[in-house]
N, C-alpha and C positions, 0 to 999 in steps of 0.2 A: 959637743953640745952640753954646756953646763957641767963640765968635769965628768962627762960620760954618764951622768945620772938621768938624762932625758933621752928617750929613744922614740922612733917612729916605727910602727908596724902596720903593714897593710894586710888585712885579713880578718879572720873571725875571732872576736874577743872571747867567745865561749871556749876556745881551744887553748887559751894561754894558762900556763902553770905559774901563776903569780900568787902572792899572798891574798890580794883582793882585786876583783874587777869592779868597775863602777857601772851601775845600771842607770841609764837615762830613763827613769821611771815616770809614770803618771802619778797623780796624787793618791790614788787608791793603793798603789804598790801591788796590785793584783794581776799584773801582766797587761800587755797591750800589743802594739805593733812594733816594728823595727827591732832595735837592739833589746828592748824590754821583753818582747815576745820571744826572741831567740834565747835570751838568758833563762827565762822561765821554762821554756821547752827543754833546754839542755840540762838544767838543774833538777827538774822533776817536780812532782807534786808536793814534795816536802817543803820546797821553797815557797810555794803558794800558801801552804798551811802556816808557815812561820810568818809570812808577810801579813796574813789576816790578823794575827795577834798584835801587830804594830800600830794599827789604827790609822793608817795612811801617813802622809808626809806633806808638809807645806812646801811651796816653791822656795828654792834656795837652800832648804835644809837637807840633811842626810841621815840615813839610818842603816844599821849594820845587821846582816843575817849571815848564816853559814852558807857555804857554797854548794852543799849537798852533792850532786853528781857531777859538778863542774871540776875541772882540774884546779881552779882557783879555790883556796880554802874559804874565802869569804866573798860576799857581795855587799858593796856599799851602794845603797839606793839613794838617788838624788833626783829632785824634780826641777828641771830647768824651765825657763820662761818660754811662753809662747810669744813669738815675734809680733808686735803690734805697731811696728814702725819706728821703734827706737826711743820713744819718748814716754814710755810707761814703766821705767825702772828696769828694763830688761838686762842692761849691762851689769848693774849691781847685783841683780838676782843670779845671773850666770856666774859672775865672779864668786858669789857666796857659795854656789854649788861646789866649785873647785876648792875653796878654802875649807868648807865644812867636811868634804870628803878627805882632804889631806889631814885635817885635824884628827879625824877618827883613825886614819892610818898611822899617824905619829903616836897617838895615845896608846894604840894597840901594839906599837913596835913593829908594824909591817915593814918589811924590807923592800917590797915591790908592789906597785899598784898600777893598774891599767885603766885608762879613761877612753870612752868613745867620744865622738865630737858632740857633746851635749847640746840639745835643742836644734841641731842643724837638719834634722829629718822632718817629720811631720809638723814640728813646732816652727819651722821655716826661718830660724835665725840665720842671717846671712853668714855663710861659711867663713869668709875671710875675717869678719869682725869677731865671730865666735872663737876661731882658732887663735886670734891675737890675744883675746881675753884669757883663754886657757893657758897659753904659753906664759903670759905675764904673771898670772896667779901662781902657776907651778914654779916658775923661776924665783919669784919673791919668797915663796914658802921654803923652797930648797935652800935658798941663801941663808935662811934663819934657822933651819932644822937639819939634823943629821939623818933623820928618817922621814920618809922612805929613802932608801939608797938608790932606788930605781923607779922612774915613772915612765910608763909607756903610753904614747898617744896612739890609739888604735884607729886605723882609717878603713872605712868600708870600701872606698874606691880611690882611684888615682887622683881625682880632683881634690879630695879631702887631704890626701897625702901631700899634694903640691901646696895646699894652703898652710899646712903645718910646717913644711920645709921653708916657705917664705916667712912665716912668723918667727921661726927659729933663726933665720939668717941675720 
């Protein structure tokens, strides 16, 4: 899969010892439900304090913090789009999330970065469409950049894993 640079992992993103994990955050960056809440709980109160100083984040953008108590050294926070039927720029915003996170990883020289399935939870982005966008953006970025050397798509469940496997096939 892309020269061995792309992997799929089914499990808890907060347990991965990578350079950076991506947080599917809300605009405040102050924690929430799903993967966002799990990352904040695992990282500890220091992450919340660092996020408060960032002043939030706009949809499609990305911001970097330390990983604090996580095995990952850093967290790249990005705000994915809420699904509104597909005609409100959702695909471009979701693609921008991946591009901006990867740009931060490359600029910092991160060898490994792990992504959750951005926007597929409470933001209701259709899983198959979201994973196809994720795979396309990561493949395009890796084709043009030497780092990160490893990108992991982290799946919360078997249905998400199957969607990534289909998108990568």
